C-alpha positions as a Markdown table, in Angstrom:
| # | Residue | x | y | z |
|---|---|---|---|---|
| 1 | Unk | 129.1 | 74.7 | 71.1 |
| 2 | Unk | 131.7 | 77.5 | 71.0 |
| 3 | Unk | 132.8 | 76.6 | 74.5 |
| 4 | Unk | 133.5 | 73.0 | 73.5 |
| 5 | Unk | 135.6 | 74.2 | 70.5 |
| 6 | Unk | 137.6 | 76.4 | 72.8 |
| 7 | Unk | 138.4 | 73.4 | 75.1 |
| 8 | Unk | 139.4 | 71.3 | 72.1 |
| 9 | Unk | 141.8 | 74.0 | 70.9 |
| 10 | Unk | 143.2 | 74.4 | 74.4 |
| 11 | Unk | 143.9 | 70.6 | 74.7 |
| 12 | Unk | 145.6 | 70.5 | 71.3 |
| 13 | Unk | 147.8 | 73.5 | 72.1 |
| 14 | Unk | 148.7 | 72.1 | 75.5 |
| 15 | Unk | 149.6 | 68.7 | 74.0 |
| 16 | Unk | 151.7 | 70.4 | 71.3 |
| 17 | Unk | 153.6 | 72.6 | 73.8 |
| 18 | Unk | 154.2 | 69.7 | 76.2 |
| 19 | Unk | 155.4 | 67.4 | 73.4 |
| 20 | Unk | 157.8 | 70.0 | 72.1 |
| 21 | Unk | 159.3 | 70.3 | 75.6 |
| 22 | Unk | 159.2 | 66.6 | 76.0 |
| 23 | Unk | 161.1 | 65.9 | 72.8 |
| 24 | Unk | 163.6 | 68.7 | 73.2 |
| 25 | Unk | 164.8 | 67.4 | 76.6 |
| 26 | Unk | 168.4 | 66.3 | 76.5 |
| 27 | Unk | 168.3 | 63.6 | 79.2 |
| 28 | Unk | 165.5 | 61.1 | 79.4 |
| 29 | Unk | 165.8 | 60.5 | 83.1 |
| 30 | Unk | 166.5 | 64.1 | 84.2 |
| 31 | Unk | 164.1 | 65.7 | 86.8 |
| 32 | Unk | 163.0 | 68.3 | 84.2 |
| 33 | Unk | 162.1 | 65.6 | 81.7 |
| 34 | Unk | 160.1 | 63.8 | 84.4 |
| 35 | Unk | 158.3 | 67.1 | 85.1 |
| 36 | Unk | 157.4 | 67.4 | 81.4 |
| 37 | Unk | 156.0 | 63.9 | 81.5 |
| 38 | Unk | 153.7 | 64.8 | 84.3 |
| 39 | Unk | 152.3 | 67.8 | 82.3 |
| 40 | Unk | 150.5 | 65.3 | 80.0 |
| 41 | Unk | 148.0 | 64.7 | 82.8 |
| 42 | Unk | 146.7 | 68.2 | 82.4 |
| 43 | Unk | 145.1 | 67.8 | 78.9 |
| 44 | Unk | 143.9 | 64.3 | 79.9 |
| 45 | Unk | 142.1 | 65.7 | 83.0 |
| 46 | Unk | 140.7 | 68.8 | 81.0 |
| 47 | Unk | 139.3 | 66.4 | 78.4 |
| 48 | Unk | 137.7 | 64.3 | 81.2 |
| 49 | Unk | 136.1 | 67.4 | 82.8 |
| 50 | Unk | 134.7 | 68.7 | 79.5 |
| 51 | Unk | 134.1 | 65.6 | 77.3 |
| 52 | Unk | 133.6 | 62.8 | 79.8 |
| 53 | Unk | 134.9 | 59.3 | 79.7 |
| 54 | Unk | 135.1 | 59.0 | 75.9 |
| 55 | Unk | 136.9 | 62.3 | 75.6 |
| 56 | Unk | 139.5 | 61.4 | 78.2 |
| 57 | Unk | 140.2 | 58.0 | 76.6 |
| 58 | Unk | 140.6 | 59.7 | 73.1 |
| 59 | Unk | 143.1 | 62.3 | 74.5 |
| 60 | Unk | 144.9 | 59.6 | 76.5 |
| 61 | Unk | 145.4 | 57.5 | 73.3 |
| 62 | Unk | 146.6 | 60.6 | 71.5 |
| 63 | Unk | 149.1 | 61.5 | 74.3 |
| 64 | Unk | 150.3 | 57.9 | 74.3 |
| 65 | Unk | 150.9 | 57.9 | 70.6 |
| 66 | Unk | 152.9 | 61.1 | 70.9 |
| 67 | Unk | 154.7 | 60.1 | 74.1 |
| 68 | Unk | 155.9 | 56.5 | 73.1 |
| 69 | Unk | 158.3 | 57.3 | 70.1 |
| 70 | Unk | 160.4 | 59.6 | 72.2 |
| 71 | Unk | 160.9 | 57.0 | 74.9 |
| 72 | Unk | 161.9 | 54.3 | 72.3 |
| 73 | Unk | 164.1 | 56.9 | 70.5 |
| 74 | Unk | 166.3 | 57.6 | 73.5 |
| 75 | Unk | 166.2 | 54.2 | 75.3 |
| 76 | Unk | 165.6 | 51.7 | 72.5 |
| 77 | Unk | 164.0 | 48.3 | 73.0 |
| 78 | Unk | 165.5 | 47.7 | 76.5 |
| 79 | Unk | 164.0 | 46.6 | 79.7 |
| 80 | Unk | 164.0 | 50.2 | 80.9 |
| 81 | Unk | 161.9 | 51.2 | 77.9 |
| 82 | Unk | 159.3 | 48.6 | 78.8 |
| 83 | Unk | 159.3 | 49.9 | 82.4 |
| 84 | Unk | 158.9 | 53.4 | 81.2 |
| 85 | Unk | 156.0 | 52.4 | 79.0 |
| 86 | Unk | 154.1 | 51.8 | 82.3 |
| 87 | Unk | 153.7 | 55.6 | 82.1 |
| 88 | Unk | 151.2 | 55.0 | 79.3 |
| 89 | Unk | 149.2 | 52.7 | 81.5 |
| 90 | Unk | 149.2 | 55.4 | 84.1 |
| 91 | Unk | 147.9 | 57.9 | 81.5 |
| 92 | Unk | 145.1 | 55.5 | 80.7 |
| 93 | Unk | 144.4 | 54.9 | 84.4 |
| 94 | Unk | 144.1 | 58.6 | 85.1 |
| 95 | Unk | 142.1 | 59.2 | 82.0 |
| 96 | Unk | 139.7 | 56.4 | 82.7 |
| 97 | Unk | 139.2 | 57.2 | 86.4 |
| 98 | Unk | 138.8 | 60.9 | 85.7 |
| 99 | Unk | 136.4 | 60.2 | 82.9 |
| 100 | Unk | 134.3 | 57.8 | 85.1 |
| 101 | Unk | 134.2 | 60.2 | 88.0 |
| 102 | Unk | 133.3 | 63.2 | 85.9 |
| 103 | Unk | 130.6 | 61.1 | 84.1 |
| 104 | Unk | 129.1 | 60.2 | 87.5 |
| 105 | Unk | 129.3 | 63.8 | 88.6 |
| 106 | Unk | 127.5 | 64.9 | 85.4 |
| 107 | Unk | 124.8 | 62.2 | 85.9 |
| 108 | Unk | 124.4 | 63.4 | 89.5 |
| 109 | Unk | 124.1 | 67.0 | 88.3 |
| 110 | Unk | 121.6 | 66.0 | 85.6 |
| 111 | Unk | 119.5 | 64.1 | 88.2 |
| 112 | Unk | 119.6 | 67.1 | 90.5 |
| 113 | Unk | 118.7 | 69.4 | 87.6 |
| 114 | Unk | 115.9 | 67.1 | 86.6 |
| 115 | Unk | 114.5 | 67.0 | 90.2 |
| 116 | Unk | 114.8 | 70.7 | 90.4 |
| 117 | Unk | 112.9 | 71.2 | 87.2 |
| 118 | Unk | 110.2 | 68.8 | 88.4 |
| 119 | Unk | 110.1 | 70.7 | 91.7 |
| 120 | Unk | 109.7 | 74.0 | 89.8 |
| 121 | Unk | 107.0 | 72.6 | 87.6 |
| 122 | Unk | 105.2 | 71.3 | 90.7 |
| 123 | Unk | 105.6 | 74.6 | 92.5 |
| 124 | Unk | 104.4 | 76.6 | 89.4 |
| 125 | Unk | 101.4 | 74.2 | 89.1 |
| 126 | Unk | 100.6 | 74.6 | 92.8 |
| 127 | Unk | 101.0 | 78.3 | 92.6 |
| 128 | Unk | 98.7 | 78.4 | 89.5 |
| 129 | Unk | 96.0 | 76.5 | 91.4 |
| 130 | Unk | 96.3 | 78.9 | 94.4 |
| 131 | Unk | 96.2 | 82.0 | 92.1 |
| 132 | Unk | 93.2 | 80.7 | 90.3 |
| 133 | Unk | 91.2 | 80.3 | 93.5 |
| 134 | Unk | 88.6 | 83.1 | 93.8 |
| 135 | Unk | 88.9 | 83.1 | 97.6 |
| 136 | Unk | 91.9 | 84.9 | 99.1 |
| 137 | Unk | 94.6 | 82.5 | 100.3 |
| 138 | Unk | 97.4 | 83.6 | 102.7 |
| 139 | Unk | 100.0 | 81.4 | 104.4 |
| 140 | Unk | 101.8 | 82.8 | 107.4 |
| 141 | Unk | 104.5 | 81.3 | 109.6 |
| 142 | Unk | 104.5 | 81.0 | 113.4 |
| 143 | Unk | 105.8 | 84.5 | 113.7 |
| 144 | Unk | 102.9 | 85.8 | 111.5 |
| 145 | Unk | 105.1 | 86.7 | 108.6 |
| 146 | Unk | 103.5 | 86.2 | 105.2 |
| 147 | Unk | 105.1 | 83.3 | 103.3 |
| 148 | Unk | 102.6 | 83.0 | 100.4 |
| 149 | Unk | 99.6 | 85.0 | 99.1 |
| 150 | Unk | 97.4 | 84.8 | 96.0 |
| 151 | Unk | 96.2 | 87.7 | 93.9 |
| 152 | Unk | 92.6 | 87.4 | 95.2 |
| 153 | Unk | 93.8 | 88.0 | 98.8 |
| 154 | Unk | 95.9 | 91.0 | 97.6 |
| 155 | Unk | 92.8 | 92.4 | 95.9 |
| 156 | Unk | 90.4 | 91.8 | 98.8 |
| 157 | Unk | 92.9 | 93.2 | 101.4 |
| 158 | Unk | 94.1 | 96.0 | 99.1 |
| 159 | Unk | 97.7 | 94.9 | 99.3 |
| 160 | Unk | 99.5 | 95.9 | 96.1 |
| 161 | Unk | 103.1 | 94.8 | 95.4 |
| 162 | Unk | 105.2 | 92.2 | 96.9 |
| 163 | Unk | 104.2 | 91.5 | 100.5 |
| 164 | Unk | 106.1 | 88.3 | 101.1 |
| 165 | Unk | 108.0 | 88.6 | 104.3 |
| 166 | Unk | 105.8 | 91.3 | 105.8 |
| 167 | Unk | 104.1 | 90.8 | 109.2 |
| 168 | Unk | 100.5 | 90.0 | 108.6 |
| 169 | Unk | 99.4 | 92.1 | 111.7 |
| 170 | Unk | 101.0 | 95.2 | 110.2 |
| 171 | Unk | 97.9 | 95.5 | 107.9 |
| 172 | Unk | 96.1 | 97.2 | 110.9 |
| 173 | Unk | 92.7 | 95.7 | 110.1 |
| 174 | Unk | 92.8 | 93.1 | 112.9 |
| 175 | Unk | 91.4 | 94.0 | 116.3 |
| 176 | Unk | 92.8 | 92.5 | 119.5 |
| 177 | Unk | 90.1 | 89.8 | 119.7 |
| 178 | Unk | 91.0 | 88.5 | 116.2 |
| 179 | Unk | 94.7 | 88.6 | 116.9 |
| 180 | Unk | 94.2 | 86.5 | 120.0 |
| 181 | Unk | 92.1 | 84.0 | 118.0 |
| 182 | Unk | 95.0 | 83.7 | 115.5 |
| 183 | Unk | 97.6 | 83.3 | 118.2 |
| 184 | Unk | 95.5 | 80.7 | 119.9 |
| 185 | Unk | 95.2 | 78.9 | 116.5 |
| 186 | Unk | 99.0 | 78.8 | 116.2 |
| 187 | Unk | 99.6 | 77.7 | 119.8 |
| 188 | Unk | 96.9 | 75.1 | 120.0 |
| 189 | Unk | 96.8 | 74.0 | 116.3 |
| 190 | Unk | 93.1 | 74.7 | 116.2 |
| 191 | Unk | 91.1 | 76.2 | 113.4 |
| 192 | Unk | 88.8 | 79.3 | 113.7 |
| 193 | Unk | 86.0 | 79.9 | 111.3 |
| 194 | Unk | 83.6 | 82.7 | 110.2 |
| 195 | Unk | 85.6 | 85.7 | 111.5 |
| 196 | Unk | 83.8 | 88.7 | 110.0 |
| 197 | Unk | 85.6 | 92.0 | 109.6 |
| 198 | Unk | 84.5 | 95.3 | 108.1 |
| 199 | Unk | 87.3 | 97.2 | 106.3 |
| 200 | Unk | 87.8 | 99.9 | 103.7 |
| 201 | Unk | 89.0 | 98.9 | 100.3 |
| 202 | Unk | 89.5 | 101.6 | 97.6 |
| 203 | Unk | 87.1 | 104.0 | 99.4 |
| 204 | Unk | 84.5 | 101.3 | 99.7 |
| 205 | Unk | 83.4 | 99.6 | 102.9 |
| 206 | Unk | 83.5 | 95.8 | 102.5 |
| 207 | Unk | 82.8 | 92.8 | 104.8 |
| 208 | Unk | 85.2 | 89.9 | 104.7 |
| 209 | Unk | 85.0 | 86.4 | 106.2 |
| 210 | Unk | 88.2 | 84.8 | 107.4 |
| 211 | Unk | 88.7 | 81.1 | 108.1 |
| 212 | Unk | 91.9 | 80.2 | 109.9 |
| 213 | Unk | 93.5 | 76.7 | 109.6 |
| 214 | Unk | 96.7 | 75.4 | 111.2 |
| 215 | Unk | 99.5 | 74.5 | 108.8 |
| 216 | Unk | 101.3 | 71.3 | 109.7 |
| 217 | Unk | 104.3 | 69.6 | 108.1 |
| 218 | Unk | 105.6 | 66.2 | 109.4 |
| 219 | Unk | 103.4 | 66.6 | 112.4 |
| 220 | Unk | 104.9 | 70.0 | 113.3 |
| 221 | Unk | 103.1 | 73.2 | 113.3 |
| 222 | Unk | 104.4 | 75.6 | 110.6 |
| 223 | Unk | 101.9 | 78.4 | 110.8 |
| 224 | Unk | 98.5 | 79.2 | 109.5 |
| 225 | Unk | 96.6 | 79.2 | 106.3 |
| 226 | Unk | 93.9 | 81.9 | 106.0 |
| 227 | Unk | 91.0 | 81.6 | 103.6 |
| 228 | Unk | 89.5 | 85.1 | 102.9 |
| 229 | Unk | 86.2 | 85.8 | 101.1 |
| 230 | Unk | 84.5 | 89.1 | 100.3 |
| 231 | Unk | 81.0 | 88.6 | 101.5 |
| 232 | Unk | 79.8 | 92.1 | 101.0 |
| 233 | Unk | 77.3 | 91.2 | 98.4 |
| 234 | Unk | 76.1 | 88.2 | 100.4 |
| 235 | Unk | 75.5 | 90.4 | 103.4 |
| 236 | Unk | 73.6 | 92.9 | 101.2 |
| 237 | Unk | 71.5 | 90.1 | 99.8 |
| 238 | Unk | 70.7 | 88.8 | 103.2 |
| 239 | Unk | 69.9 | 92.3 | 104.4 |
| 240 | Unk | 67.8 | 92.9 | 101.4 |
| 241 | Unk | 65.8 | 89.7 | 102.0 |
| 242 | Unk | 65.2 | 90.7 | 105.6 |
| 243 | Unk | 64.1 | 94.1 | 104.3 |
| 244 | Unk | 61.8 | 92.6 | 101.8 |
| 245 | Unk | 60.2 | 90.4 | 104.4 |
| 246 | Unk | 59.7 | 93.6 | 106.6 |
| 247 | Unk | 58.4 | 95.5 | 103.6 |
| 248 | Unk | 55.9 | 92.8 | 102.7 |
| 249 | Unk | 54.6 | 92.7 | 106.3 |
| 250 | Unk | 54.4 | 96.4 | 106.6 |
| 251 | Unk | 52.7 | 96.7 | 103.2 |
| 252 | Unk | 49.9 | 94.4 | 104.3 |
| 253 | Unk | 49.5 | 96.3 | 107.6 |
| 254 | Unk | 49.7 | 99.6 | 105.8 |
| 255 | Unk | 46.9 | 98.8 | 103.4 |
| 256 | Unk | 44.6 | 97.7 | 106.3 |
| 257 | Unk | 45.3 | 100.7 | 108.4 |
| 258 | Unk | 44.8 | 103.1 | 105.4 |
| 259 | Unk | 41.4 | 101.7 | 104.7 |
| 260 | Unk | 40.4 | 101.9 | 108.4 |
| 261 | Unk | 41.6 | 105.5 | 108.7 |
| 262 | Unk | 40.4 | 106.8 | 105.3 |
| 263 | Unk | 36.7 | 106.7 | 106.1 |
| 264 | Unk | 36.8 | 108.5 | 109.4 |
| 265 | Unk | 39.0 | 111.2 | 107.9 |
| 266 | Unk | 36.5 | 111.6 | 105.1 |
| 267 | Unk | 33.7 | 112.1 | 107.6 |
| 268 | Unk | 35.8 | 114.6 | 109.6 |
| 269 | Unk | 36.6 | 116.6 | 106.4 |
| 270 | Unk | 32.9 | 116.7 | 105.5 |
| 271 | Unk | 32.0 | 118.0 | 108.9 |
| 272 | Unk | 34.9 | 120.5 | 108.8 |
| 273 | Unk | 33.7 | 121.9 | 105.4 |
| 274 | Unk | 30.1 | 122.1 | 106.7 |
| 275 | Unk | 31.3 | 124.1 | 109.8 |
| 276 | Unk | 33.4 | 126.4 | 107.6 |
| 277 | Unk | 30.3 | 127.1 | 105.5 |
| 278 | Unk | 28.1 | 127.8 | 108.5 |
| 279 | Unk | 30.6 | 129.8 | 110.6 |
| 280 | Unk | 32.3 | 131.7 | 107.8 |
| 281 | Unk | 31.6 | 135.0 | 109.6 |
| 282 | Unk | 33.6 | 133.8 | 112.7 |
| 283 | Unk | 37.1 | 134.3 | 111.3 |
| 284 | Unk | 38.9 | 132.9 | 114.4 |
| 285 | Unk | 36.9 | 129.7 | 114.2 |
| 286 | Unk | 37.4 | 129.4 | 110.4 |
| 287 | Unk | 41.2 | 129.8 | 110.9 |
| 288 | Unk | 41.2 | 126.9 | 113.4 |
| 289 | Unk | 39.1 | 124.9 | 110.9 |
| 290 | Unk | 41.6 | 125.6 | 108.2 |
| 291 | Unk | 44.3 | 124.2 | 110.4 |
| 292 | Unk | 42.2 | 121.0 | 110.8 |
| 293 | Unk | 41.8 | 120.9 | 107.0 |
| 294 | Unk | 45.5 | 121.1 | 106.4 |
| 295 | Unk | 46.2 | 118.3 | 108.9 |
| 296 | Unk | 43.5 | 116.2 | 107.2 |
| 297 | Unk | 45.2 | 116.8 | 103.9 |
| 298 | Unk | 48.5 | 115.8 | 105.4 |
| 299 | Unk | 46.9 | 112.7 | 106.9 |
| 300 | Unk | 45.4 | 111.9 | 103.5 |
| 301 | Unk | 48.8 | 112.3 | 101.9 |
| 302 | Unk | 50.2 | 109.7 | 104.3 |
| 303 | Unk | 47.3 | 107.4 | 103.6 |
| 304 | Unk | 47.8 | 107.7 | 99.9 |
| 305 | Unk | 51.5 | 106.8 | 100.4 |
| 306 | Unk | 50.5 | 103.8 | 102.6 |
| 307 | Unk | 48.1 | 102.5 | 100.0 |
| 308 | Unk | 50.6 | 103.1 | 97.2 |
| 309 | Unk | 53.2 | 101.2 | 99.3 |
| 310 | Unk | 50.9 | 98.3 | 100.1 |
| 311 | Unk | 49.2 | 97.7 | 96.7 |
| 312 | Unk | 50.6 | 94.9 | 94.5 |
| 313 | Unk | 52.4 | 95.7 | 91.3 |
| 314 | Unk | 50.1 | 95.7 | 88.2 |
| 315 | Unk | 53.0 | 94.4 | 86.1 |
| 316 | Unk | 52.0 | 96.5 | 83.0 |
| 317 | Unk | 55.2 | 96.2 | 81.1 |
| 318 | Unk | 56.2 | 97.0 | 77.5 |
| 319 | Unk | 59.4 | 97.4 | 75.6 |
| 320 | Unk | 60.8 | 100.8 | 76.4 |
| 321 | Unk | 64.0 | 102.7 | 76.7 |
| 322 | Unk | 65.3 | 103.6 | 80.1 |
| 323 | Unk | 67.0 | 106.6 | 78.6 |
| 324 | Unk | 63.6 | 107.8 | 77.4 |
| 325 | Unk | 62.1 | 107.3 | 80.9 |
| 326 | Unk | 64.8 | 109.4 | 82.5 |
| 327 | Unk | 64.3 | 112.2 | 79.8 |
| 328 | Unk | 60.6 | 112.2 | 80.6 |
| 329 | Unk | 61.3 | 112.5 | 84.3 |
| 330 | Unk | 63.6 | 115.4 | 83.8 |
| 331 | Unk | 60.8 | 117.2 | 81.9 |
| 332 | Unk | 58.5 | 116.6 | 84.9 |
| 333 | Unk | 61.0 | 117.9 | 87.6 |
| 334 | Unk | 62.5 | 120.7 | 85.4 |
| 335 | Unk | 60.6 | 123.5 | 87.1 |
| 336 | Unk | 61.4 | 122.1 | 90.6 |
| 337 | Unk | 65.1 | 121.9 | 89.9 |
| 338 | Unk | 65.2 | 125.4 | 88.5 |
| 339 | Unk | 63.4 | 126.8 | 91.5 |
| 340 | Unk | 66.1 | 125.2 | 93.8 |
| 341 | Unk | 69.1 | 126.3 | 91.7 |
| 342 | Unk | 70.0 | 122.7 | 90.9 |
| 343 | Unk | 71.9 | 121.9 | 87.7 |
| 344 | Unk | 71.1 | 118.5 | 86.1 |
| 345 | Unk | 73.6 | 116.7 | 83.9 |
| 346 | Unk | 72.5 | 113.6 | 81.9 |
| 347 | Unk | 75.1 | 111.3 | 80.3 |
| 348 | Unk | 73.4 | 108.4 | 78.5 |
| 349 | Unk | 75.0 | 105.5 | 76.6 |
| 350 | Unk | 73.7 | 103.0 | 74.1 |
| 351 | Unk | 71.8 | 100.6 | 76.4 |
| 352 | Unk | 69.4 | 97.9 | 75.3 |
| 353 | Unk | 65.6 | 98.3 | 75.3 |
| 354 | Unk | 64.0 | 96.2 | 78.1 |
| 355 | Unk | 60.5 | 95.3 | 79.2 |
| 356 | Unk | 59.5 | 97.8 | 82.0 |
| 357 | Unk | 56.6 | 99.5 | 83.6 |
| 358 | Unk | 57.2 | 103.1 | 82.4 |
| 359 | Unk | 54.9 | 104.8 | 84.9 |
| 360 | Unk | 56.2 | 102.9 | 87.9 |
| 361 | Unk | 59.8 | 103.7 | 87.0 |
| 362 | Unk | 58.9 | 107.3 | 86.4 |
| 363 | Unk | 57.5 | 107.4 | 89.9 |
| 364 | Unk | 60.7 | 105.9 | 91.3 |
| 365 | Unk | 63.1 | 108.2 | 89.4 |
| 366 | Unk | 61.0 | 111.3 | 90.3 |
| 367 | Unk | 61.2 | 110.3 | 93.9 |
| 368 | Unk | 65.0 | 110.0 | 93.6 |
| 369 | Unk | 65.2 | 113.4 | 91.9 |
| 370 | Unk | 63.1 | 115.1 | 94.6 |
| 371 | Unk | 65.3 | 113.5 | 97.3 |
| 372 | Unk | 68.5 | 114.8 | 95.6 |
| 373 | Unk | 67.1 | 118.3 | 95.2 |
| 374 | Unk | 65.9 | 118.4 | 98.9 |
| 375 | Unk | 69.5 | 117.4 | 99.9 |
| 376 | Unk | 70.8 | 120.6 | 98.4 |
| 377 | Unk | 69.0 | 123.5 | 100.0 |
| 378 | Unk | 71.5 | 126.0 | 98.6 |
| 379 | Unk | 71.6 | 124.5 | 95.1 |
| 380 | Unk | 74.0 | 122.0 | 93.6 |
| 381 | Unk | 74.5 | 119.5 | 90.8 |
| 382 | Unk | 72.7 | 116.2 | 90.0 |
| 383 | Unk | 74.6 | 113.9 | 87.6 |
| 384 | Unk | 72.7 | 111.1 | 86.0 |
| 385 | Unk | 74.3 | 108.4 | 83.8 |
| 386 | Unk | 73.3 | 105.1 | 82.1 |
| 387 | Unk | 75.7 | 102.4 | 81.0 |
| 388 | Unk | 76.3 | 98.7 | 80.5 |
| 389 | Unk | 77.9 | 97.3 | 83.6 |
| 390 | Unk | 79.9 | 94.0 | 83.6 |
| 391 | Unk | 78.1 | 92.9 | 80.4 |
| 392 | Unk | 75.1 | 91.6 | 82.3 |
| 393 | Unk | 73.7 | 94.7 | 83.9 |
| 394 | Unk | 72.3 | 98.1 | 82.9 |
| 395 | Unk | 73.4 | 100.6 | 85.5 |
| 396 | Unk | 71.7 | 103.9 | 86.2 |
| 397 | Unk | 73.4 | 106.4 | 88.6 |
| 398 | Unk | 71.8 | 109.4 | 90.3 |
| 399 | Unk | 74.5 | 111.3 | 92.1 |
| 400 | Unk | 74.1 | 114.6 | 93.9 |
| 401 | Unk | 76.5 | 117.1 | 95.6 |
| 402 | Unk | 74.3 | 117.4 | 98.7 |
| 403 | Unk | 74.7 | 117.1 | 102.4 |
| 404 | Unk | 75.2 | 113.4 | 102.4 |
| 405 | Unk | 73.8 | 110.6 | 104.6 |
| 406 | Unk | 75.3 | 109.2 | 107.7 |
| 407 | Unk | 76.3 | 105.5 | 107.8 |
| 408 | Unk | 73.7 | 104.9 | 110.4 |
| 409 | Unk | 70.9 | 106.4 | 108.2 |
| 410 | Unk | 72.1 | 104.5 | 105.1 |
| 411 | Unk | 71.4 | 101.2 | 107.0 |
| 412 | Unk | 67.8 | 102.3 | 107.5 |
| 413 | Unk | 67.1 | 104.4 | 104.5 |
| 414 | Unk | 64.9 | 101.8 | 102.8 |
| 415 | Unk | 63.0 | 100.9 | 105.9 |
| 416 | Unk | 59.3 | 102.0 | 106.0 |
| 417 | Unk | 58.6 | 105.2 | 107.9 |
| 418 | Unk | 62.2 | 106.0 | 108.4 |
| 419 | Unk | 62.9 | 109.6 | 107.3 |
| 420 | Unk | 65.5 | 112.4 | 107.9 |
| 421 | Unk | 63.1 | 115.1 | 106.7 |
| 422 | Unk | 60.9 | 117.1 | 109.0 |
| 423 | Unk | 57.8 | 116.6 | 106.8 |
| 424 | Unk | 58.6 | 113.2 | 105.2 |
| 425 | Unk | 56.5 | 110.1 | 105.5 |
| 426 | Unk | 59.4 | 107.7 | 105.3 |
| 427 | Unk | 57.7 | 105.8 | 102.4 |
| 428 | Unk | 59.3 | 107.4 | 99.4 |
| 429 | Unk | 62.5 | 105.3 | 99.2 |
| 430 | Unk | 60.8 | 102.0 | 100.3 |
| 431 | Unk | 58.4 | 102.5 | 97.3 |
| 432 | Unk | 61.4 | 103.1 | 95.1 |
| 433 | Unk | 63.0 | 100.0 | 96.4 |
| 434 | Unk | 59.9 | 97.9 | 95.8 |
| 435 | Unk | 59.5 | 99.2 | 92.2 |
| 436 | Unk | 63.2 | 98.5 | 91.4 |
| 437 | Unk | 62.9 | 95.0 | 92.9 |
| 438 | Unk | 59.7 | 94.3 | 91.0 |
| 439 | Unk | 61.7 | 94.8 | 87.8 |
| 440 | Unk | 64.4 | 92.3 | 89.0 |
| 441 | Unk | 66.8 | 95.1 | 89.8 |
| 442 | Unk | 69.1 | 96.1 | 92.7 |
| 443 | Unk | 69.4 | 99.5 | 94.2 |
| 444 | Unk | 72.4 | 100.5 | 96.4 |
| 445 | Unk | 73.3 | 103.8 | 98.0 |
| 446 | Unk | 76.7 | 105.3 | 98.8 |
| 447 | Unk | 77.2 | 108.5 | 100.6 |
| 448 | Unk | 79.6 | 110.7 | 102.5 |
| 449 | Unk | 78.7 | 113.5 | 104.8 |
| 450 | Unk | 79.4 | 116.9 | 103.2 |
| 451 | Unk | 80.2 | 115.3 | 99.8 |
| 452 | Unk | 76.9 | 113.9 | 98.5 |
| 453 | Unk | 75.0 | 110.8 | 97.8 |
| 454 | Unk | 75.0 | 108.3 | 94.9 |
| 455 | Unk | 72.2 | 105.9 | 94.1 |
| 456 | Unk | 73.2 | 103.0 | 91.8 |
| 457 | Unk | 70.4 | 101.0 | 90.2 |
| 458 | Unk | 71.2 | 97.8 | 88.3 |
| 459 | Unk | 68.7 | 96.1 | 85.9 |
| 460 | Unk | 69.6 | 92.7 | 84.5 |
| 461 | Unk | 70.1 | 92.8 | 80.7 |
| 462 | Unk | 68.3 | 89.5 | 80.3 |
| 463 | Unk | 64.9 | 90.9 | 81.4 |
| 464 | Unk | 62.2 | 89.3 | 79.2 |
| 465 | Unk | 62.1 | 91.2 | 75.9 |
| 466 | Unk | 65.6 | 92.7 | 76.3 |
| 467 | Unk | 67.5 | 93.0 | 73.0 |
């Protein structure tokens, strides 16, 4: 509005100055006078540029009204005066033509602006759709430079900040085989599906699946579109299902074997005790028999674990607090932790009461505590915490500062009979896994050699009876 007012004042000032010069000229037909006459075109054209056709006509009319009296005053009503009045027609012609051209230009600008706004709206809408997709979406050109990427892809690939224009292969997560597959997809316009890659994201190892599709525009190859999904949890679920099948088969086998071995061992133990009683004076023989007794007890311990592992859950559940279960467990293992110079820190939060089998969970948590203490032969710290996780889970964490577990061992740690201990049966953690699973829970383990191990247990909040 202020800009328009400035142009109006400018036009009035110009007309005033030109008119003064026009009327003060001594000779009507002098070159100087002709020059002043031409100056009237300036406000007319300015009006056309800023106020369009109507504005230019109004200013032309005003100029004509000011211009005409001077011509008649000096010339009078002669034929020359009528000829000179053709100047007025020229004013109108310039004003009209300028106004029409400017109006057309303005309409063209408005059309371009309208199309640009529509394009921006469409671009924002398309971008919103891409950003709302949970899968990662990355577009790269034929030279493998990133042209578009959504937030999910940045999160999955751990790419903070603006990465548009960067070379996609600079991420250093693609091996040569995958690079060749992408190059082949560009050159032959072929899609490649189900590329699985393991990578580290925020100190966590994840597995991603990449599908590569050629990007075409007007039948010309313009690059690739990559659809990226974090399938870590899916892989864990598949692995867990395979493990569950294995556990079920081993459980049935273990129960049968335990029953078959238990009776012969009982007979052997009875004979051994009889021989000890009869040969108590022969110390050398008694010593050998004691070794047999120790091995029988060791075998019985394995059999007990086998039967515990193979027996079905009794499902004796009541409403109980997980915090209270953990406190009961710490009382049980208190002497054991003190003997091994292990400090235990418990941090509980207000978590809901759920239906659970208290004795089974005690067994599972005691097992985890013994494992943590055994991993710290020179003492250390065990941190235990409970909390609400992502609104739908109750999370319990057992974290130690022990020796850590190798990646190879983590893959097998819940497999029956797999152990890293010299005297372990390899059934403790599989039993823990089965108990947690019977409660509808999930157990995960994270570890680094030399730093320690963290067991995370998730129980669903919607367990029957949960409040």
